[in-house]
N, C-alpha and C positions, 0 to 999 in steps of 0.2 A: 536341906534333905539329900539324902543319899540315893543317887540312882541307881533302878540293875540293869542289868544288859543281859541277852537272852540271846545264848550259841549254839549251833552245833557242828561248829568247826574244832575237830579233836586237836589240832597243833594250839589253839584260843585256848582251850580248856585245859589240856596239859600244861601247858605255859603258867596260868592262872592258879591252878594247884601246885603245880612244882614252888611255885612264887612263896606261898604260906607253908612250903611242908607236908603238903596234903600226898596219900595213898590212896588210888584208888582201891574200894574193898566192896565186900556183899555181907549183907546181912546175913549169919551162918540163919540153918535151918529153913530156910525160905526158899532154897533151890530145889529141882528137883533132880535125880543121879544125873551127875553129868554136866548139869546146866546152872549156872549164875543164879546166882538170890538175886534180892534187892540191893541196886546197885547206890552205894552212900561214898564218901568222901573221909578216911579219918587223917583228923588233925593232929599231932606229936604234942604241942604244946595247950588243947583244949582241955577242958575238966575233966573231961569222959577219955582220957585216951587211948587207956588201958582199957576198953569194952571187948570183954571177953564176944563178943554176939556181932564182933566185924573183922572178916579175915582179911588183908589182905591179897588181893588178884593182881594180877599183871596189866600193864596199858592195854595191849591186845584184848586182852579177856573183855576188859573193861568197856570197851568201845566195841567189840561186837555186838555185847547186849545192851549196848547205848542206841546202836544204828538199829538192829533187831526187833527192838522196841518205839522205835520212833520216837527219842527220846531230845530233847533240846536243855541245857545247862541257861538255867538262870541264876544271875550271882551278881555282885558286887564288887567294886575295886577299893572302895574306899566306905567307912562310914559317915554320916552326920557331921562327926567331929575330925573328919580328914583320917581316922589312921585306918589302917589297912584291914579290910572285912573278909571276912570269913563266909559272910551269906553266901548259902547257894540252895540250887534246890530243883531237883529232876522234874521236868516235867513234860507232859504230852504236849506239843507246841497249841493243837489244836482245841483246847481247854483251856488254854490261856490266854482265851481272846478277851479286851477290856470290857469291863461292864459300866456303864454309864447310864445310870439312871437320872431324868432330870425330874427338877420340881414341878408338883403343879402347875404355877407359875409359868416356869418355862414352858412348856407342856401348853397351856392354854395362848402363852402368845404366839406360837409357831404355827397353830391350828385355826385360831382366831377365835375362841370359843373359850369363855370362860371357868374355871372349873367346878364341879356341881357340889354343892352342900350336900355336908352328912344328914341327914332325916331325925330327924329328933324321936326319939323313943316314941313319944303321944303319937307322931305322923307315922310311925311305922308301924301303930296299934291299931290305926285309925283305917289304914291302908289294908291292913290285914283283916279287919271286921267287914268293910266294905265286900273283899273279894270272895269271902267265905258268904256273906249274902247274896251278892251277886251266882254263885254257886249252885245254893239252895234253891233261889228262884227258879233257874233252871231247868232243875232237875225236875220239880213240882210241874211246873211248865209243861215238859217233857212226857213226868207221867199223866197227866191230864189229856195230852194228845192220843197217846198211846191208849187211855181207857176210852176215848172217843171214838177210835179208830175200829174199837169193839164189837 
């Protein structure tokens, strides 16, 4: 299994990209006048290396936008097969918190409760009918009380 790393360190990011021949780029037509658009890395040996939507920018411009946007780079050094990996993703660190879901069994063992069973369709219909009957009886008795007061 290939492990990913996350960093905001400029030297680490630049070294990782340059080892792969990647250059900092922006997606054309995503920036406002005089501003850098969406950041990407352009890899010269990639299938889409001559993507006209990517415009190379300087490292200074890249890191200025990177820092101003509060970004971090998630990347891999090697693939699961051990080859050099180009996997990368620019993220907002607060959005990348691990999402761990516990199974119903794990939740019940930690809380001391058994997981609830899902009610059958028949049980749900019966419960709905009895709720409706109670509501009807309540409104009828309320109407009788109101008539008695008059």
